[in-house]
DRENDRENNU-801508 format. One record per residue: residue in one letter; x, y, z of N, C-alpha, C in turn. Coordinates in Angstrom, 2 decimals. Layout:
+------+---------+---------+---------+---------+----------+---------+---------+---------+---------+
| rest |  n_east | n_north |    n_up | ca_east | ca_north |   ca_up |  c_east | c_north |    c_up |
+------+---------+---------+---------+---------+----------+---------+---------+---------+---------+
|    A |       X |       Y |       Z |       X |        Y |       Z |       X |       Y |       Z |
...
+------+---------+---------+---------+---------+----------+---------+---------+---------+---------+
END
This chain:
+------+---------+---------+---------+---------+----------+---------+---------+---------+---------+
| rest |  n_east | n_north |    n_up | ca_east | ca_north |   ca_up |  c_east | c_north |    c_up |
+------+---------+---------+---------+---------+----------+---------+---------+---------+---------+
|    L |  147.63 | -166.19 |   42.63 |  148.43 |  -165.65 |   41.54 |  147.68 | -165.81 |   40.22 |
|    G |  147.14 | -167.00 |   39.99 |  146.41 |  -167.25 |   38.75 |  145.17 | -166.37 |   38.63 |
|    T |  144.48 | -166.19 |   39.74 |  143.28 |  -165.35 |   39.74 |  143.64 | -163.91 |   39.43 |
|    N |  144.71 | -163.44 |   40.03 |  145.14 |  -162.06 |   39.76 |  145.50 | -161.86 |   38.30 |
|    W |  146.24 | -162.78 |   37.74 |  146.64 |  -162.66 |   36.34 |  145.43 | -162.74 |   35.42 |
|    T |  144.49 | -163.63 |   35.75 |  143.28 |  -163.74 |   34.94 |  142.48 | -162.45 |   35.00 |
|    T |  142.35 | -161.88 |   36.19 |  141.63 |  -160.61 |   36.36 |  142.32 | -159.50 |   35.58 |
|    I |  143.63 | -159.44 |   35.65 |  144.38 |  -158.42 |   34.90 |  144.17 | -158.62 |   33.39 |
|    F |  144.25 | -159.89 |   32.94 |  144.07 |  -160.20 |   31.52 |  142.70 | -159.72 |   31.05 |
|    L |  141.66 | -160.08 |   31.80 |  140.30 |  -159.70 |   31.40 |  140.11 | -158.18 |   31.52 |
|    G |  140.74 | -157.55 |   32.52 |  140.65 |  -156.09 |   32.68 |  141.26 | -155.36 |   31.51 |
|    I |  142.40 | -155.86 |   31.03 |  143.05 |  -155.22 |   29.87 |  142.16 | -155.35 |   28.64 |
|    E |  141.60 | -156.54 |   28.43 |  140.71 |  -156.73 |   27.27 |  139.49 | -155.82 |   27.35 |
|    E |  138.95 | -155.65 |   28.57 |  137.73 |  -154.87 |   28.74 |  137.98 | -153.37 |   28.63 |
|    R |  139.03 | -152.87 |   29.27 |  139.28 |  -151.42 |   29.31 |  139.88 | -150.88 |   28.04 |
|    Y |  140.81 | -151.61 |   27.50 |  141.54 |  -151.13 |   26.32 |  141.18 | -152.02 |   25.15 |
|    Q |  140.12 | -151.62 |   24.46 |  139.55 |  -152.45 |   23.40 |  140.55 | -152.86 |   22.34 |
|    G |  141.44 | -152.00 |   21.97 |  142.38 |  -152.32 |   20.91 |  143.68 | -152.93 |   21.43 |
|    A |  143.87 | -152.93 |   22.75 |  145.13 |  -153.41 |   23.33 |  145.18 | -154.93 |   23.34 |
|    D |  146.38 | -155.41 |   23.20 |  146.59 |  -156.86 |   23.24 |  147.18 | -157.22 |   24.62 |
|    P |  146.49 | -158.04 |   25.42 |  147.02 |  -158.42 |   26.73 |  148.38 | -159.10 |   26.65 |
|    A |  148.69 | -159.67 |   25.51 |  149.98 |  -160.33 |   25.34 |  151.13 | -159.33 |   25.44 |
|    D |  150.88 | -158.08 |   25.09 |  151.91 |  -157.05 |   25.20 |  152.29 | -156.81 |   26.66 |
|    V |  151.34 | -156.97 |   27.58 |  151.58 |  -156.72 |   28.99 |  151.96 | -158.01 |   29.72 |
|    L |  151.20 | -159.08 |   29.51 |  151.36 |  -160.32 |   30.28 |  152.18 | -161.39 |   29.58 |
|    G |  152.27 | -161.31 |   28.28 |  153.01 |  -162.34 |   27.55 |  152.15 | -163.52 |   27.13 |
|    F |  150.86 | -163.46 |   27.37 |  149.94 |  -164.54 |   26.98 |  148.93 | -163.98 |   26.00 |
|    S |  148.76 | -164.66 |   24.87 |  147.86 |  -164.15 |   23.85 |  146.40 | -164.53 |   24.11 |
|    S |  146.18 | -165.54 |   24.96 |  144.80 |  -165.93 |   25.26 |  144.70 | -166.32 |   26.73 |
|    L |  143.47 | -166.28 |   27.21 |  143.22 |  -166.65 |   28.59 |  143.51 | -168.14 |   28.82 |
|    T |  143.28 | -168.96 |   27.82 |  143.55 |  -170.39 |   27.92 |  145.03 | -170.64 |   28.15 |
|    G |  145.89 | -169.93 |   27.46 |  147.33 |  -170.07 |   27.65 |  147.74 | -169.69 |   29.06 |
|    L |  147.13 | -168.65 |   29.59 |  147.43 |  -168.20 |   30.95 |  147.00 | -169.27 |   31.97 |
|    V |  145.79 | -169.79 |   31.82 |  145.27 |  -170.80 |   32.74 |  146.11 | -172.08 |   32.65 |
|    N |  146.47 | -172.50 |   31.47 |  147.29 |  -173.70 |   31.30 |  148.66 | -173.53 |   31.96 |
|    S |  149.23 | -172.34 |   31.84 |  150.52 |  -172.07 |   32.49 |  150.40 | -172.16 |   34.00 |
|    M |  149.32 | -171.62 |   34.55 |  149.11 |  -171.69 |   36.00 |  148.91 | -173.13 |   36.46 |
|    I |  148.19 | -173.92 |   35.71 |  147.98 |  -175.33 |   36.05 |  149.32 | -176.08 |   36.02 |
|    A |  150.13 | -175.80 |   35.02 |  151.45 |  -176.44 |   34.94 |  152.33 | -176.02 |   36.11 |
|    L |  152.27 | -174.75 |   36.50 |  153.05 |  -174.27 |   37.65 |  152.61 | -174.96 |   38.94 |
|    V |  151.31 | -175.05 |   39.16 |  150.79 |  -175.72 |   40.36 |  151.19 | -177.20 |   40.34 |
|    G |  151.12 | -177.83 |   39.19 |  151.53 |  -179.24 |   39.08 |  153.00 | -179.42 |   39.41 |
|    A |  153.85 | -178.53 |   38.92 |  155.29 |  -178.62 |   39.20 |  155.57 | -178.43 |   40.69 |
|    V |  154.89 | -177.48 |   41.31 |  155.08 |  -177.26 |   42.75 |  154.61 | -178.48 |   43.53 |
|    L |  153.49 | -179.08 |   43.13 |  152.98 |  -180.27 |   43.79 |  153.96 | -181.44 |   43.67 |
|    I |  154.53 | -181.63 |   42.51 |  155.53 |  -182.70 |   42.32 |  156.76 | -182.43 |   43.18 |
|    F |  157.20 | -181.20 |   43.22 |  158.35 |  -180.82 |   44.06 |  158.06 | -181.11 |   45.53 |
|    F |  156.86 | -180.76 |   45.99 |  156.47 |  -181.03 |   47.38 |  156.44 | -182.52 |   47.66 |
|    L |  155.86 | -183.32 |   46.76 |  155.78 |  -184.77 |   46.97 |  157.17 | -185.40 |   47.04 |
|    I |  158.08 | -184.97 |   46.19 |  159.45 |  -185.49 |   46.23 |  160.10 | -185.15 |   47.57 |
|    G |  159.91 | -183.92 |   48.04 |  160.44 |  -183.52 |   49.34 |  159.84 | -184.34 |   50.47 |
|    A |  158.55 | -184.61 |   50.41 |  157.88 |  -185.40 |   51.45 |  158.40 | -186.84 |   51.45 |
|    I |  158.65 | -187.39 |   50.29 |  159.18 |  -188.76 |   50.22 |  160.58 | -188.82 |   50.82 |
|    F |  161.43 | -187.86 |   50.48 |  162.77 |  -187.83 |   51.06 |  162.73 | -187.65 |   52.57 |
|    A |  161.84 | -186.78 |   53.06 |  161.72 |  -186.56 |   54.51 |  161.24 | -187.83 |   55.21 |
|    A |  160.28 | -188.53 |   54.63 |  159.77 |  -189.76 |   55.23 |  160.85 | -190.84 |   55.26 |
|    R |  161.64 | -190.93 |   54.22 |  162.73 |  -191.92 |   54.21 |  163.79 | -191.59 |   55.25 |
|    R |  164.07 | -190.29 |   55.43 |  165.07 |  -189.87 |   56.41 |  164.56 | -190.18 |   57.83 |
|    V |  163.30 | -189.92 |   58.09 |  162.74 |  -190.20 |   59.41 |  162.72 | -191.71 |   59.68 |
|    A |  162.44 | -192.49 |   58.67 |  162.40 |  -193.95 |   58.85 |  163.78 | -194.51 |   59.19 |
|    K |  164.84 | -193.83 |   58.81 |  166.19 |  -194.32 |   59.06 |  166.75 | -193.86 |   60.40 |
|    L |  166.02 | -193.00 |   61.13 |  166.52 |  -192.52 |   62.41 |  166.66 | -193.68 |   63.39 |
|    P |  167.76 | -193.73 |   64.15 |  167.92 |  -194.81 |   65.11 |  166.95 | -194.64 |   66.28 |
|    T |  166.45 | -195.75 |   66.78 |  165.57 |  -195.75 |   67.95 |  165.95 | -196.92 |   68.84 |
|    F |  165.61 | -196.80 |   70.13 |  165.79 |  -197.90 |   71.05 |  164.76 | -198.97 |   70.73 |
|    R |  165.22 | -200.23 |   70.67 |  164.32 |  -201.35 |   70.39 |  164.58 | -202.46 |   71.38 |
|    L |  163.55 | -203.25 |   71.64 |  163.70 |  -204.41 |   72.50 |  164.50 | -205.48 |   71.78 |
|    V |  165.43 | -206.12 |   72.46 |  166.26 |  -207.15 |   71.85 |  165.40 | -208.33 |   71.43 |
|    S |  164.44 | -208.72 |   72.27 |  163.65 |  -209.92 |   72.00 |  162.73 | -209.79 |   70.80 |
|    T |  162.13 | -208.62 |   70.60 |  161.14 |  -208.46 |   69.53 |  161.55 | -207.48 |   68.44 |
|    K |  162.60 | -206.73 |   68.67 |  163.06 |  -205.69 |   67.75 |  161.99 | -204.60 |   67.55 |
|    Q |  161.06 | -204.49 |   68.49 |  160.01 |  -203.49 |   68.45 |  160.34 | -202.37 |   69.43 |
|    L |  159.70 | -201.22 |   69.23 |  159.85 |  -200.13 |   70.17 |  159.26 | -200.55 |   71.51 |
|    P |  159.86 | -200.15 |   72.62 |  159.27 |  -200.49 |   73.91 |  157.94 | -199.77 |   74.10 |
|    E |  157.03 | -200.43 |   74.81 |  155.75 |  -199.81 |   75.11 |  155.93 | -198.92 |   76.33 |
|    L |  155.77 | -197.64 |   76.13 |  155.98 |  -196.67 |   77.20 |  154.64 | -196.34 |   77.86 |
|    T |  154.45 | -196.88 |   79.04 |  153.21 |  -196.62 |   79.76 |  153.50 | -195.75 |   80.98 |
|    L |  152.48 | -195.10 |   81.44 |  152.58 |  -194.29 |   82.65 |  151.54 | -194.79 |   83.65 |
|    A |  151.96 | -194.91 |   84.91 |  151.02 |  -195.31 |   85.95 |  149.96 | -194.22 |   86.11 |
|    H |  148.84 | -194.61 |   86.69 |  147.74 |  -193.67 |   86.91 |  148.21 | -192.46 |   87.72 |
|    G |  147.91 | -191.27 |   87.24 |  148.27 |  -190.05 |   87.94 |  149.61 | -189.47 |   87.53 |
|    L |  150.38 | -190.20 |   86.74 |  151.67 |  -189.69 |   86.28 |  151.51 | -189.08 |   84.89 |
|    K |  152.28 | -188.02 |   84.65 |  152.17 |  -187.32 |   83.36 |  153.43 | -187.46 |   82.52 |
|    W |  154.59 | -187.64 |   83.15 |  155.84 |  -187.70 |   82.43 |  156.62 | -188.95 |   82.80 |
|    H |  157.42 | -189.43 |   81.85 |  158.34 |  -190.54 |   82.12 |  159.59 | -190.04 |   82.83 |
|    L |  160.02 | -188.83 |   82.49 |  161.29 |  -188.32 |   83.00 |  161.16 | -186.83 |   83.33 |
|    F |  161.70 | -186.45 |   84.47 |  161.82 |  -185.05 |   84.86 |  163.27 | -184.67 |   84.66 |
|    N |  163.55 | -183.77 |   83.76 |  164.91 |  -183.38 |   83.41 |  165.30 | -182.17 |   84.25 |
|    S |  166.06 | -182.40 |   85.32 |  166.44 |  -181.35 |   86.25 |  167.84 | -180.83 |   85.92 |
|    H |  168.00 | -179.50 |   85.95 |  169.28 |  -178.90 |   85.59 |  169.41 | -177.54 |   86.26 |
|    I |  170.62 | -177.00 |   86.25 |  170.86 |  -175.64 |   86.73 |  170.49 | -174.69 |   85.59 |
|    W |  169.63 | -173.76 |   85.86 |  169.11 |  -172.89 |   84.81 |  170.20 | -172.11 |   84.10 |
|    S |  171.17 | -171.62 |   84.82 |  172.15 |  -170.73 |   84.20 |  173.14 | -171.45 |   83.29 |
|    T |  173.47 | -172.72 |   83.60 |  174.52 |  -173.38 |   82.81 |  174.07 | -174.68 |   82.14 |
|    G |  172.94 | -175.23 |   82.54 |  172.57 |  -176.53 |   82.00 |  171.36 | -176.55 |   81.09 |
|    Q |  170.80 | -175.39 |   80.83 |  169.55 |  -175.35 |   80.07 |  169.69 | -175.86 |   78.64 |
|    D |  170.73 | -175.45 |   77.94 |  170.91 |  -175.89 |   76.55 |  171.18 | -177.39 |   76.48 |
|    A |  172.04 | -177.88 |   77.36 |  172.35 |  -179.32 |   77.35 |  171.12 | -180.14 |   77.72 |
|    A |  170.31 | -179.68 |   78.68 |  169.10 |  -180.39 |   79.07 |  168.11 | -180.45 |   77.90 |
|    A |  168.04 | -179.38 |   77.13 |  167.15 |  -179.36 |   75.96 |  167.63 | -180.37 |   74.91 |
|    V |  168.94 | -180.48 |   74.72 |  169.48 |  -181.45 |   73.77 |  169.19 | -182.87 |   74.25 |
|    I |  169.36 | -183.11 |   75.53 |  169.06 |  -184.44 |   76.10 |  167.60 | -184.80 |   75.83 |
|    K |  166.69 | -183.86 |   76.10 |  165.27 |  -184.12 |   75.86 |  165.01 | -184.43 |   74.38 |
|    K |  165.57 | -183.61 |   73.51 |  165.35 |  -183.80 |   72.07 |  165.87 | -185.16 |   71.61 |
|    Q |  167.07 | -185.53 |   72.04 |  167.66 |  -186.80 |   71.62 |  166.88 | -187.99 |   72.16 |
|    L |  166.46 | -187.92 |   73.43 |  165.67 |  -189.01 |   73.99 |  164.33 | -189.16 |   73.28 |
|    M |  163.73 | -188.04 |   72.89 |  162.46 |  -188.11 |   72.18 |  162.63 | -188.70 |   70.78 |
|    L |  163.80 | -188.51 |   70.18 |  164.07 |  -189.14 |   68.88 |  164.31 | -190.64 |   69.04 |
|    L |  165.03 | -191.02 |   70.09 |  165.37 |  -192.42 |   70.31 |  164.20 | -193.23 |   70.87 |
|    L |  163.32 | -192.59 |   71.61 |  162.17 |  -193.26 |   72.23 |  160.89 | -192.51 |   71.84 |
|    P |  160.38 | -192.73 |   70.64 |  159.16 |  -192.03 |   70.23 |  158.04 | -192.29 |   71.23 |
|    G |  157.38 | -191.24 |   71.64 |  156.27 |  -191.36 |   72.58 |  156.65 | -191.09 |   74.02 |
|    V |  157.95 | -190.93 |   74.30 |  158.37 |  -190.65 |   75.67 |  157.95 | -189.23 |   76.04 |
|    K |  157.51 | -189.06 |   77.27 |  157.10 |  -187.74 |   77.75 |  158.13 | -187.28 |   78.77 |
|    I |  158.80 | -186.17 |   78.45 |  159.89 |  -185.65 |   79.28 |  159.56 | -184.23 |   79.71 |
|    F |  159.63 | -184.01 |   81.02 |  159.40 |  -182.67 |   81.57 |  160.68 | -181.87 |   81.47 |
|    L |  160.59 | -180.70 |   80.88 |  161.70 |  -179.74 |   80.84 |  161.09 | -178.38 |   81.13 |
|    D |  161.66 | -177.67 |   82.09 |  161.05 |  -176.42 |   82.55 |  160.75 | -175.44 |   81.42 |
|    V |  161.65 | -175.32 |   80.47 |  161.45 |  -174.37 |   79.37 |  160.17 | -174.68 |   78.59 |
|    D |  159.87 | -175.97 |   78.45 |  158.70 |  -176.38 |   77.67 |  157.44 | -176.55 |   78.52 |
|    D |  157.59 | -177.02 |   79.76 |  156.44 |  -177.50 |   80.51 |  156.11 | -176.74 |   81.79 |
|    L |  157.03 | -175.97 |   82.33 |  156.82 |  -175.30 |   83.61 |  155.85 | -174.13 |   83.45 |
|    K |  154.74 | -174.22 |   84.16 |  153.76 |  -173.15 |   84.10 |  153.72 | -172.37 |   85.41 |
|    D |  154.08 | -173.04 |   86.52 |  154.06 |  -172.40 |   87.83 |  155.21 | -172.94 |   88.67 |
|    I |  156.19 | -172.10 |   88.98 |  157.35 |  -172.54 |   89.75 |  156.93 | -173.05 |   91.13 |
|    G |  155.83 | -172.54 |   91.65 |  155.33 |  -172.99 |   92.95 |  154.80 | -174.41 |   92.93 |
|    A |  154.52 | -174.94 |   91.75 |  153.99 |  -176.29 |   91.62 |  155.07 | -177.30 |   91.26 |
|    L |  156.34 | -176.95 |   91.51 |  157.45 |  -177.82 |   91.13 |  157.35 | -179.20 |   91.77 |
|    E |  156.93 | -179.25 |   93.05 |  156.79 |  -180.55 |   93.71 |  155.72 | -181.40 |   93.04 |
|    Q |  154.66 | -180.79 |   92.58 |  153.60 |  -181.53 |   91.88 |  154.12 | -182.09 |   90.56 |
|    Y |  154.95 | -181.30 |   89.86 |  155.54 |  -181.78 |   88.61 |  156.40 | -183.01 |   88.89 |
|    I |  157.17 | -182.95 |   89.96 |  158.05 |  -184.08 |   90.30 |  157.22 | -185.30 |   90.70 |
|    R |  156.14 | -185.08 |   91.47 |  155.27 |  -186.20 |   91.85 |  154.59 | -186.83 |   90.63 |
|    G |  154.43 | -186.07 |   89.58 |  153.77 |  -186.58 |   88.37 |  154.74 | -187.21 |   87.39 |
|    T |  155.94 | -187.56 |   87.88 |  156.99 |  -188.08 |   87.00 |  157.47 | -189.44 |   87.50 |
|    T |  157.77 | -190.35 |   86.57 |  158.25 |  -191.68 |   86.93 |  159.67 | -191.63 |   87.49 |
|    M |  160.57 | -190.90 |   86.85 |  161.95 |  -190.81 |   87.35 |  162.53 | -189.43 |   87.05 |
|    I |  163.61 | -189.13 |   87.76 |  164.26 |  -187.82 |   87.64 |  165.67 | -188.01 |   87.13 |
|    L |  166.04 | -187.18 |   86.18 |  167.41 |  -187.12 |   85.69 |  168.02 | -185.82 |   86.19 |
|    F |  169.10 | -185.91 |   86.95 |  169.81 |  -184.73 |   87.43 |  170.99 | -184.47 |   86.50 |
|    F |  170.92 | -183.36 |   85.75 |  172.04 |  -182.98 |   84.89 |  172.91 | -182.02 |   85.69 |
|    L |  174.14 | -182.43 |   85.98 |  175.03 |  -181.63 |   86.79 |  175.97 | -180.81 |   85.91 |
|    S |  176.02 | -179.51 |   86.18 |  176.91 |  -178.62 |   85.45 |  177.38 | -177.55 |   86.42 |
|    Q |  178.39 | -176.82 |   86.02 |  178.89 |  -175.75 |   86.90 |  177.84 | -174.66 |   87.01 |
|    G |  177.81 | -174.03 |   88.16 |  176.87 |  -172.93 |   88.30 |  176.38 | -172.90 |   89.66 |
+------+---------+---------+---------+---------+----------+---------+---------+---------+---------+
END
């Protein structure tokens, strides 16, 4: 934006010798234009930083599962050859939305947990048994359908 305005300002001065760029752009000098752009960028940067601080504080307040003994997050490890902690099984026609919510909530409560959900992770329906073999445990979400 600043580059375009500067180019326009200089173009007006160059093409129309007697014309005043302030009549078109509202700035009587190039310095005023540049200073305005710097102030605009500074204001946007401050706005972004305030938003980032609020977002970080909100994330820090999210509830998570913690160990009673240490008040720390549990260490989520996977045995050799396993890819997911949980396989979220559901009926496609009626349980897909609820299964997605379960995955999202568990990932918020247990940062670092790896959960298989067909919508996100299924690449080959023929490899379903391999996906299950690569999982520590299975959650069966039962719904009508």
